Structures are given as structure tokens and as C-alpha cells.
LOTI-492021 format. One line per field, with one value per residue (C-alpha): residue number from 1; x, y, z. Coordinates in pm, 1 decimal. Example, Ala and Ser with C-alpha at 12.3 -4.5 7.8 and 13.67 -1.06 7.14 Angstrom:
<rs>
pos	1, 2;
u	1230.0, 1367.0;
v	-450.0, -106.0;
w	780.0, 714.0;
</rs>
This chain:
<rs>
pos	1, 2, 3, 4, 5, 6, 7, 8, 9, 10, 11, 12, 13, 14, 15, 16, 17, 18, 19, 20, 21, 22, 23, 24, 25, 26, 27, 28, 29, 30, 31, 32, 33, 34, 35, 36, 37, 38, 39, 40, 41, 42, 43, 44, 45, 46, 47, 48, 49, 50, 51, 52, 53, 54, 55, 56, 57, 58, 59, 60, 61, 62, 63, 64, 65, 66, 67, 68, 69, 70, 71, 72, 73, 74, 75, 76, 77, 78, 79, 80, 81, 82, 83, 84, 85, 86, 87, 88, 89, 90, 91, 92, 93, 94, 95, 96, 97, 98, 99, 100, 101, 102, 103, 104, 105, 106, 107, 108, 109, 110, 111, 112, 113, 114, 115, 116, 117, 118, 119, 120, 121, 122, 123, 124, 125, 126, 127, 128, 129, 130, 131, 132, 133, 134, 135, 136, 137, 138, 139, 140, 141, 142, 143, 144, 145, 146, 147, 148, 149, 150, 151, 152, 153, 154, 155, 156, 157, 158, 159, 160, 161, 162, 163, 164, 165, 166, 167, 168, 169, 170, 171, 172, 173, 174, 175, 176, 177, 178, 179, 180, 181, 182, 183, 184, 185, 186, 187, 188, 189, 190, 191, 192, 193, 194, 195, 196, 197, 198, 199, 200, 201, 202, 203, 204, 205, 206, 207, 208, 209, 210, 211, 212, 213, 214, 215, 216, 217, 218, 219, 220, 221, 222, 223, 224, 225, 226, 227, 228, 229, 230, 231, 232, 233, 234, 235, 236, 237, 238, 239, 240, 241, 242, 243, 244, 245, 246, 247, 248, 249, 250, 251, 252, 253, 254, 255, 256, 257, 258, 259, 260, 261, 262, 263, 264, 265, 266, 267, 268, 269, 270, 271, 272, 273, 274, 275, 276, 277, 278, 279, 280, 281, 282, 283, 284, 285, 286, 287, 288, 289, 290, 291, 292, 293, 294, 295, 296, 297, 298, 299, 300, 301, 302, 303, 304, 305, 306, 307, 308, 309, 310, 311, 312, 313, 314, 315, 316, 317, 318, 319, 320, 321, 322, 323, 324, 325, 326, 327, 328, 329, 330, 331, 332, 333, 334, 335, 336, 337, 338, 339, 340, 341, 342, 343, 344, 345, 346, 347, 348, 349, 350, 351, 352, 353, 354, 355, 356, 357, 358, 359, 360, 361, 362, 363, 364, 365, 366, 367, 368, 369, 370, 371, 372, 373, 374, 375, 376, 377, 378, 379, 380, 381, 382, 383, 384, 385, 386, 387, 388, 389, 390, 391, 392, 393, 394, 395, 396, 397, 398, 399, 400, 401, 402, 403, 404, 405, 406, 407, 408, 409, 410, 411, 412, 413, 414, 415, 416, 417, 418, 419, 420, 421, 422, 423, 424, 425, 426, 427, 428, 429, 430, 431, 432, 433, 434, 435, 436, 437, 438, 439, 440, 441, 442, 443, 444, 445, 446, 447, 448, 449, 450;
u	52.8, -287.9, -370.4, -31.1, -80.6, -432.1, -297.1, -16.6, -261.2, -511.2, -550.0, -386.6, -62.3, -36.3, 289.7, 447.2, 339.2, 473.4, 812.8, 811.2, 711.7, 945.0, 664.7, 375.3, 43.5, -264.5, -513.6, -779.4, -550.0, -690.7, -487.1, -673.4, -518.3, -162.5, 71.0, 355.9, 616.1, 457.7, 438.9, 806.7, 908.3, 712.2, 867.6, 1223.1, 1178.4, 975.1, 1225.2, 1515.3, 1332.3, 1199.0, 1528.2, 1722.1, 1994.1, 2060.0, 1882.9, 2027.2, 1860.9, 1804.3, 1599.1, 1401.5, 1324.9, 1201.8, 964.3, 840.2, 772.3, 419.4, 326.3, 413.4, 132.3, -116.4, -309.6, -559.8, -710.4, -523.7, -190.2, -274.3, -373.6, -49.9, 157.4, 4.2, 59.1, 431.3, 466.6, 289.1, 521.5, 819.6, 673.7, 614.7, 959.9, 1225.6, 1459.4, 1217.9, 1125.2, 1480.5, 1801.5, 2138.5, 2011.7, 2126.4, 2480.3, 2758.4, 2864.0, 3208.2, 3166.8, 3387.2, 3530.0, 3509.6, 3450.6, 3328.5, 2959.9, 2887.4, 2775.4, 2409.3, 2409.8, 2591.5, 2325.5, 2054.9, 2226.5, 2266.6, 1911.0, 1734.4, 1952.9, 1884.1, 1547.7, 1396.1, 1322.8, 1471.4, 1760.4, 1659.8, 1778.0, 2093.1, 2208.5, 2122.5, 2321.7, 2623.6, 2594.8, 2571.1, 2890.2, 3068.6, 3133.1, 2970.5, 3272.4, 3454.7, 3451.3, 3409.6, 3116.8, 2949.9, 2997.9, 2838.3, 2542.9, 2487.9, 2481.6, 2235.8, 2008.9, 1988.1, 1851.7, 1565.8, 1225.7, 1258.5, 1528.4, 1249.9, 1239.2, 1558.0, 1366.6, 1032.1, 1177.6, 1526.7, 1466.0, 1128.7, 1269.3, 1580.2, 1405.8, 1085.6, 869.3, 593.2, 513.6, 315.3, 67.3, -74.8, -31.8, -191.8, -526.6, -650.6, -553.1, -455.7, -230.1, -86.4, -3.0, 182.2, 373.2, 473.4, 569.6, 783.4, 1073.6, 1057.2, 1090.8, 1378.3, 1560.7, 1500.7, 1659.8, 1967.8, 2002.0, 1953.0, 2090.9, 2446.8, 2408.7, 2660.4, 2575.6, 2585.1, 2306.0, 2077.9, 2124.8, 2164.6, 2020.8, 1866.0, 1651.7, 1316.9, 987.1, 661.1, 293.3, -9.1, -26.2, 313.8, 348.8, 228.7, 543.0, 774.7, 690.9, 759.6, 905.7, 549.7, 490.3, 736.7, 565.1, 354.7, -11.4, -253.6, -607.2, -860.9, -1131.8, -1471.2, -1672.9, -1365.5, -1292.1, -960.1, -755.7, -409.2, -178.6, 141.7, 487.0, 747.1, 1120.2, 1187.7, 1492.9, 1476.4, 1568.1, 1402.4, 1290.3, 1632.5, 1480.3, 1415.9, 1657.2, 1752.5, 1556.5, 1547.5, 1326.3, 1080.1, 724.9, 651.3, 964.4, 890.0, 523.5, 597.9, 848.4, 646.7, 829.8, 1199.2, 1250.2, 1111.1, 1297.4, 1626.5, 1597.9, 1517.0, 1816.4, 2052.1, 1935.6, 1843.2, 2089.4, 2392.3, 2369.2, 2396.1, 2262.2, 2038.4, 1895.4, 1523.4, 1402.7, 1314.4, 954.0, 897.3, 975.9, 753.2, 552.7, 691.2, 558.5, 358.1, 492.7, 489.1, 214.6, 298.5, 560.3, 511.1, 790.9, 845.6, 847.6, 1226.2, 1257.6, 1023.4, 1211.8, 1545.1, 1406.8, 1270.6, 1603.2, 1807.0, 1819.5, 2170.2, 2042.2, 1825.6, 2088.7, 2328.9, 2106.9, 1934.7, 2259.8, 2277.8, 1907.1, 1802.2, 2037.0, 1935.3, 1564.6, 1534.5, 1724.9, 1405.4, 1179.5, 1127.8, 910.1, 567.9, 408.8, 291.8, 634.4, 548.0, 834.1, 755.3, 910.2, 665.2, 641.9, 761.7, 907.8, 1055.1, 1137.2, 1498.4, 1653.1, 2014.0, 2218.6, 2555.6, 2660.3, 2856.6, 3154.6, 3140.6, 3011.2, 2745.9, 2472.3, 2188.3, 1934.7, 1891.8, 2059.4, 2379.5, 2341.0, 2305.8, 2639.6, 2794.1, 2628.4, 2773.4, 3123.4, 3252.5, 2972.1, 2991.1, 3191.6, 2935.7, 2651.2, 2836.9, 2932.8, 2571.0, 2462.9, 2720.8, 2612.7, 2242.4, 2297.7, 2531.2, 2290.6, 2003.1, 2211.2, 2316.0, 1966.4, 2116.2, 2249.1, 2611.4, 2879.4, 3229.3, 3362.8, 3200.5, 3381.5, 3688.6, 3452.7, 3252.5, 3571.9, 3711.6, 3392.3, 3335.1, 3690.1, 3654.0, 3316.1, 3428.4, 3758.5, 3606.4, 3267.9, 3130.4, 2784.2, 2518.3, 2610.3, 2972.4, 2846.0, 2640.0, 2937.6, 3164.2, 2915.3, 2862.9, 3239.9, 3298.8, 3409.0, 3084.5, 2876.8, 3095.0, 3188.1, 3030.1, 3139.8, 2984.8, 2897.2, 3111.7, 2810.6, 2551.9, 2208.7, 2039.2;
v	1206.9, 1228.2, 867.1, 746.8, 920.3, 783.9, 436.9, 484.1, 573.9, 299.2, 7.3, -238.9, -36.7, -41.7, -237.6, 40.0, 303.5, 86.4, 82.4, 459.6, 526.7, 253.1, 131.4, -114.4, 73.2, -60.0, -243.5, 20.9, 316.3, 580.6, 834.8, 1126.0, 1016.1, 1081.8, 1247.0, 1496.1, 1224.7, 992.1, 1269.4, 1355.4, 990.6, 961.7, 1279.9, 1169.7, 822.4, 942.8, 1216.0, 969.0, 736.5, 1009.1, 1196.5, 867.7, 1012.0, 1148.7, 1481.4, 1749.5, 1834.6, 2190.7, 2061.3, 1823.1, 2103.0, 2330.0, 2056.3, 2004.1, 2372.7, 2381.5, 2079.3, 2250.2, 2284.9, 2098.7, 1792.1, 1538.3, 1600.6, 1932.5, 1761.5, 1480.8, 1736.1, 1933.0, 1613.5, 1499.3, 1845.8, 1838.0, 1482.7, 1581.6, 1881.2, 1646.3, 1417.2, 1711.2, 1863.7, 1835.5, 1672.4, 1380.9, 1363.0, 1390.2, 1217.5, 1379.7, 1720.8, 1675.8, 1561.7, 1809.3, 1977.9, 2077.4, 2300.5, 2199.4, 1892.8, 1516.2, 1354.0, 1024.7, 1041.2, 1018.6, 691.7, 790.6, 868.3, 540.5, 354.9, 522.7, 436.5, 74.5, 37.6, 200.8, 0.6, -345.7, -291.0, 22.1, 123.6, 332.3, 191.3, -47.1, -34.9, -237.6, 0.5, 305.5, 168.1, 102.1, 451.0, 608.7, 426.6, 523.8, 159.9, 144.2, 266.6, -53.3, -266.2, -592.8, -447.1, -342.6, -693.2, -843.0, -607.0, -698.0, -1063.7, -993.8, -776.2, -1022.9, -1280.5, -1048.3, -1081.4, -710.6, -793.3, -903.7, -533.6, -585.9, -815.2, -633.9, -287.1, -308.5, -628.5, -515.5, -176.8, -326.8, -594.8, -401.9, -671.4, -418.0, -418.3, -734.1, -523.3, -369.2, -676.3, -944.9, -837.7, -1178.0, -1174.7, -1540.6, -1548.6, -1209.5, -1336.9, -1640.0, -1471.7, -1163.7, -1328.4, -1608.8, -1386.2, -1182.1, -1496.4, -1615.3, -1282.3, -1291.3, -1638.6, -1511.7, -1199.4, -1357.8, -1710.5, -1611.5, -1736.2, -1649.7, -1337.4, -1532.9, -1764.9, -1485.1, -1642.4, -2012.3, -2181.7, -2516.7, -2349.9, -2191.9, -2123.3, -2275.1, -2283.2, -2423.9, -2115.5, -2176.2, -2553.3, -2618.6, -2452.5, -2720.2, -3037.8, -3368.0, -3186.9, -3094.1, -3445.0, -3381.8, -3062.1, -3052.9, -3099.6, -2834.5, -2928.6, -2660.8, -2583.6, -2718.5, -2478.0, -2277.4, -2302.0, -2111.7, -1957.3, -1819.6, -2096.2, -2083.7, -2110.2, -2373.0, -2376.0, -2631.9, -2795.0, -2841.7, -3181.2, -3252.6, -2901.0, -2811.2, -2531.3, -2336.6, -2209.8, -1849.6, -1528.5, -1502.9, -1806.9, -1749.0, -1743.6, -1394.5, -1245.5, -1407.3, -1304.2, -936.8, -939.0, -1079.4, -1126.9, -1136.2, -758.2, -693.2, -990.9, -897.2, -534.1, -639.7, -875.2, -609.5, -332.3, -514.1, -804.4, -698.8, -328.1, -213.6, 137.0, 151.0, 464.8, 496.9, 368.6, 630.3, 747.5, 677.7, 303.2, 138.9, -172.5, -516.3, -616.8, -939.2, -1229.4, -1172.5, -1356.1, -1722.7, -1719.9, -1834.7, -1648.8, -1670.6, -1354.5, -1381.5, -1398.8, -1102.2, -907.7, -966.6, -764.4, -499.4, -432.3, -399.2, -22.7, 57.6, 287.8, 3.7, -267.1, -96.6, -176.1, -483.8, -674.3, -665.6, -712.1, -978.8, -1268.6, -1247.3, -1207.0, -1482.0, -1722.3, -1732.4, -1822.2, -2171.4, -2003.3, -1877.4, -1542.7, -1684.2, -1825.4, -2187.9, -2397.3, -2546.3, -2886.9, -3108.7, -2920.7, -3094.6, -2780.6, -2539.9, -2180.4, -2096.5, -1987.9, -1974.7, -1660.4, -1491.8, -1221.2, -913.1, -1080.2, -1358.0, -1624.8, -1849.5, -2060.4, -2289.3, -2208.2, -2037.6, -2324.9, -2259.7, -1882.9, -1927.7, -2107.5, -1806.0, -1566.8, -1742.3, -1770.4, -1512.7, -1262.7, -1314.8, -998.6, -784.3, -933.1, -891.0, -531.5, -447.0, -609.6, -401.4, -78.8, -141.0, -232.9, 58.4, 305.0, 167.8, 174.6, 536.6, 649.2, 832.3, 796.0, 691.3, 922.5, 878.4, 928.2, 595.5, 404.5, 299.0, 151.2, -35.0, -168.6, -292.0, -462.5, -624.1, -757.4, -907.0, -1069.7, -1220.9, -1346.8, -1519.3, -1613.4, -1381.7, -1401.0, -1134.9, -1096.1, -1039.0, -770.4, -599.7, -602.8, -458.9, -177.7, -76.5, -69.1, 130.6, 493.6, 629.5, 461.6, 565.7, 918.6, 1228.1, 1551.4, 1868.9, 2155.3, 2468.7, 2664.8, 2497.3, 2651.8, 2646.7;
w	896.9, 1070.8, 979.6, 1105.5, 1440.0, 1482.5, 1413.4, 1668.8, 1946.7, 1855.3, 2100.8, 1859.7, 1868.2, 2248.1, 2239.8, 2027.2, 2279.7, 2562.3, 2391.1, 2341.0, 2700.8, 2827.7, 3054.3, 3036.7, 3008.5, 3190.8, 2969.1, 3036.7, 2958.2, 2722.2, 2518.1, 2680.5, 3011.8, 2892.5, 3144.1, 3096.9, 3166.0, 2911.7, 2649.4, 2704.2, 2666.5, 2341.9, 2198.4, 2281.0, 2131.7, 1833.8, 1745.5, 1756.4, 1518.1, 1288.4, 1252.9, 1241.3, 1465.9, 1814.5, 1868.3, 2098.1, 2430.8, 2304.3, 2008.6, 2231.5, 2481.0, 2199.0, 2084.6, 2440.5, 2517.7, 2364.5, 2580.9, 2908.7, 3167.3, 2945.7, 3061.7, 2930.7, 2584.2, 2543.0, 2606.6, 2362.5, 2094.5, 2143.4, 2139.7, 1811.1, 1661.6, 1745.3, 1613.8, 1291.5, 1253.1, 1274.3, 1007.5, 772.5, 822.2, 545.6, 797.6, 823.5, 455.2, 317.1, 412.0, 480.2, 597.4, 957.2, 880.1, 958.4, 635.2, 507.3, 197.3, -94.7, 79.0, 32.9, 370.9, 515.6, 602.0, 973.4, 1132.3, 1140.6, 767.1, 703.1, 904.0, 691.5, 365.5, 469.8, 598.6, 304.5, 64.4, 208.0, 379.7, 224.6, 582.4, 863.9, 1072.3, 1349.2, 1712.7, 1638.9, 1364.7, 1575.4, 1869.7, 1647.5, 1498.4, 1842.2, 1946.9, 1624.2, 1527.7, 1182.5, 986.9, 1075.4, 757.6, 945.2, 1137.9, 812.8, 674.8, 987.2, 954.1, 587.8, 688.7, 972.5, 761.7, 472.6, 718.2, 814.1, 642.7, 558.3, 302.8, 63.9, -32.3, -235.9, -471.3, -449.4, -509.1, -659.8, -858.3, -993.2, -1100.3, -1258.0, -1464.8, -1537.7, -1378.0, -1303.1, -1676.6, -1604.6, -1403.2, -1720.5, -1938.2, -1718.9, -1575.8, -1457.7, -1085.3, -1041.4, -1348.4, -1252.7, -902.9, -1039.5, -1322.2, -1120.2, -791.8, -935.7, -1051.2, -729.4, -515.4, -733.1, -693.3, -318.8, -313.0, -498.1, -283.8, 59.9, 21.5, -78.1, -435.1, -712.6, -914.0, -1242.1, -1118.7, -1232.4, -1578.0, -1500.3, -1192.3, -1109.1, -842.6, -917.5, -740.5, -858.5, -776.2, -956.3, -1177.6, -1340.8, -1296.7, -1653.2, -1791.4, -1651.0, -1844.5, -1668.1, -1365.7, -1280.5, -1145.6, -860.7, -745.4, -430.8, -516.3, -399.6, -298.3, -385.6, -129.5, -230.7, -440.8, -550.0, -922.1, -920.1, -641.9, -573.3, -454.7, -249.5, -404.9, -321.6, -382.6, -653.6, -815.4, -1192.2, -1338.3, -1674.3, -1769.9, -1907.0, -2116.4, -1794.2, -1532.3, -1453.8, -1488.5, -1870.1, -1935.9, -1652.4, -1792.7, -1659.2, -1816.0, -2154.3, -2135.9, -2072.8, -2361.7, -2649.8, -2976.2, -3065.1, -3080.4, -2731.8, -2590.5, -2753.2, -2643.3, -2285.6, -2276.4, -2408.4, -2176.8, -1855.9, -1851.1, -2056.2, -1976.3, -2338.8, -2397.5, -2701.9, -2855.8, -2913.3, -3254.0, -3519.7, -3516.6, -3885.9, -3893.7, -4157.9, -4060.9, -4143.8, -4483.3, -4524.1, -4728.7, -5104.9, -5291.1, -5329.7, -5052.2, -4694.2, -4518.2, -4143.4, -3932.6, -3914.2, -4292.5, -4339.1, -4073.1, -4249.0, -4540.9, -4303.0, -4131.5, -4448.9, -4383.4, -4255.0, -3978.2, -3842.0, -3883.8, -3643.1, -3344.3, -3483.1, -3529.3, -3147.1, -3072.5, -3320.9, -3235.0, -2869.0, -2939.0, -3199.9, -2970.5, -2762.6, -3056.9, -2915.9, -2649.0, -2755.2, -2663.0, -2328.5, -2241.5, -2314.6, -2456.7, -2798.8, -2730.7, -2919.5, -3247.8, -3563.3, -3719.3, -3466.4, -3564.7, -3639.6, -3306.8, -3423.6, -3427.9, -3426.3, -3181.6, -3291.2, -3117.7, -3380.1, -3136.2, -3291.2, -3133.8, -3248.5, -2976.2, -2640.7, -2450.7, -2645.3, -2605.0, -2227.9, -2222.3, -2397.3, -2150.6, -1843.9, -1992.1, -2240.4, -2160.7, -1784.0, -1714.0, -1899.5, -1696.6, -1367.4, -1454.2, -1533.0, -1204.5, -1015.8, -1186.2, -1124.9, -759.6, -685.5, -847.6, -637.0, -318.7, -380.5, -494.1, -791.0, -1142.5, -1163.0, -1302.7, -1441.2, -1087.3, -992.2, -1266.4, -1059.2, -797.0, -1063.6, -1221.5, -890.1, -771.0, -1111.8, -1115.9, -766.5, -835.7, -1168.9, -1028.3, -724.4, -877.9, -611.0, -460.9, -427.4, -61.4, -166.3, -403.6, -131.7, 108.1, -161.9, -223.3, 140.9, 189.0, -130.7, -142.8, -298.8, -27.4, 267.6, 160.7, 11.4, -153.6, -15.6, -248.5, -236.8, -114.8, 105.5, 145.4, 482.3;
</rs>
């Protein structure tokens, strides 16, 4: 809180102080010269922003009382103390505490709470002036207005937080932070999927393009994963004397690299999930939404090939999973994981090898495939509803900042049905969520403390 206040009153933040005081300060103005009128203006504006809603005159006057009759440095010290107290209060740190409560009832949240939910969902930030104005007028509960605001907010640079926060949490992309220590490789492998997710979320792309898309994002660090398509990428000239450096990404349309496309075959995703078991488990949990139990603690290691036999890992693993308790999960994990065996541990596609590993498989549904390309076709057709449902559940949980319960199931069912039927986009999904009952209403506890 102290650092934030010092930053606010620093010369570089003068435009922010101008906005709070609703007046242009002279270039030679110093914080110690603050007047009572200026302090009052700052408190009123700061409290509105900090509490994320209109604050009563009684509350404002109580905050201003300690500032009365003070001038110069004493006034500045008292002002900072009151601002710090606001930033340390539960009403600033937690959401929903200032909303009128109705014990034991289900009610629509008020417009200020709705503005908060919308802003922290799409921007991971407090509501801006436009949302606050709409909340003050009581217009946010209009469904068309909410749709317009989603469209406006997705066009803002702040919407990158959806990919950087929600996307990274959902897909476990932060696992690359521990796995890849070399900064240039880390930058390339970690940022590529985030930029791709941002493209899907903000450019009104179909939800199922998460799995199959001709669009990707490339820089010099990942260009080597794209075969002959690399020749069409923009060339980057390194500064003289620099051996390696981080390079910018460009949006890129795939043509010949048919083994890429979608989130699953991105180099970073394949790198952080090394081996068929990790890859299959990740696909089941993160993409298809299948809940798997934790493996037993006493699993024996996979035995090496018997003397005189040169068995592949897949052949040795078939013997390993013969235990019935293991087979129950592995019949789901293994077909998905081994489908990606044409990609090595670093995510490189093994296109020029004479003898490729066996990437065929059969899903528990009975659907068979020869390689990942054929599996992808299954994922975007017969498995599409599962993928969309998982996307809906993950997004709704993030938007609500909580785990979902059985009471959310009708909402999940309805949104999934609409997205599948209309080949809905991510923006359609976001609009459906902000107009849903869980997002717009709340149930108050029978007894409310405080």
C-alpha cells in the first residue's frame, strides 16, 4: 500500500492525480502543497475506484474528518493514511461485501457487483469508467447491454488477461517455467500458446478451433518446428554481436505443416508433457474434462526388454498395465498419449524417420485411428460435445471464481447445447456466461455475519 501511494504521488503519475482532482496541476506543483479541496477530490475519486461502487456522503465525510484543518505536509500525511486504510480494508480486498444482503434468498446481484464480475472475468481488473457509469444508471442488467460490453472489452488490450491467467491456469502452461530454464526457449515455448488462446478469445473464433486451426503464432524460437512452412515466415535480423535474442511473434497461416494446428500439437504443450502417459493424462483432464484418480503410490517401474528382445516402450508398457486396477484408467489414457508418439520429447515431428513408432489406437467408445491426424478428426466430430462442455465448465468456474456444483449443471447443459448446435465462438460462450443465472444472481446465507 505504501509503495502504491508513493507511486501515485510521483511526478510520472501527474496525469492520474489530475484526473482525481479534476483539474490540471501546474508543472511545478509538489505534493506537500496539496489543498483541502484537492484532498477532498482525491478521496472522493479514490474511494469510488477502490470500493468499485458509489459511496454514501456519510462514509465520505467520515473519511474526510481526520483531514480537517490540516495543511501542507500534515494534510498529505493524513490523506495518505486514510487512503492506505481503504486499501487495507476487507471491503477493498474482497468483493461482494458492500452489496445489500437478503438472508436466505436468491436475488440478482446489484449493478455494481455485476460490473465487478464482468470486469474481473474478462480483464482481471476493476471496472472502468464506462462500466461504472452503466452500473450507476442501473443499465447493466439489460442482456443486450451486457453483450455490447463483452464485445467492447474483448477489443481492449486488457483482455489478454483471459489468455495469460485463465488459459495458463486451465492448460497448466506455467509448468514450462520449471521445465525450461533457458530464457529464450522459455519465451518462445510459453508465449506461443498464450498468443494463440488470445486470438481465439478475442477474434470471435469457434470454440472447437482450440483443437484444429490453421492459425498459429511463430517466432524464430519455434520456427524450426514447422518444416517447409518456415520459408514463408518473416526473417529476423539479429543485431551485430548478439548470438541469441528473444524475437517477436507473428500471426501465421499453416499450409504444409499439416501435423500442427490447434493447441495440442504446439511445441510447448508437447514439451511440458513428455511421454505418452503424461500426454494422454493431460488430454483427458485438460481437454476432454475427464476426472482421473491419482495413480497408486506403489506402482512398479516399467521393466526393460527381456534378454534377446528389442521391445518398444509401448510393447513393454502393455505388459506393465496388465494389472486390472491400472487398466481401468490406462484404457482411456494410453490411446490418446500414444497417438502423439510421432512427436519427440521436445515436440519435434518425426516426419523423416524410416520406422515411425506405432501411433494407432482405439478409444473406449470403439473409435479407431492410425495416428494423431485421425484422432484429431474424431475429437472435432464425435468428441466435440465433450470438448465444448469442458470448455464451458472451465470458463464458468473461472468467471465465478469458485468450484462448480450440481446447481450449475442446468447452465452448463444449456450453454454447451447452444455452442455445439451453432458452432459457437468463444465470444458467444462469454456472452452466454455473463447472461447466465449463476453469473447474474446469488444466494445469500440464512445468517450473514457483519
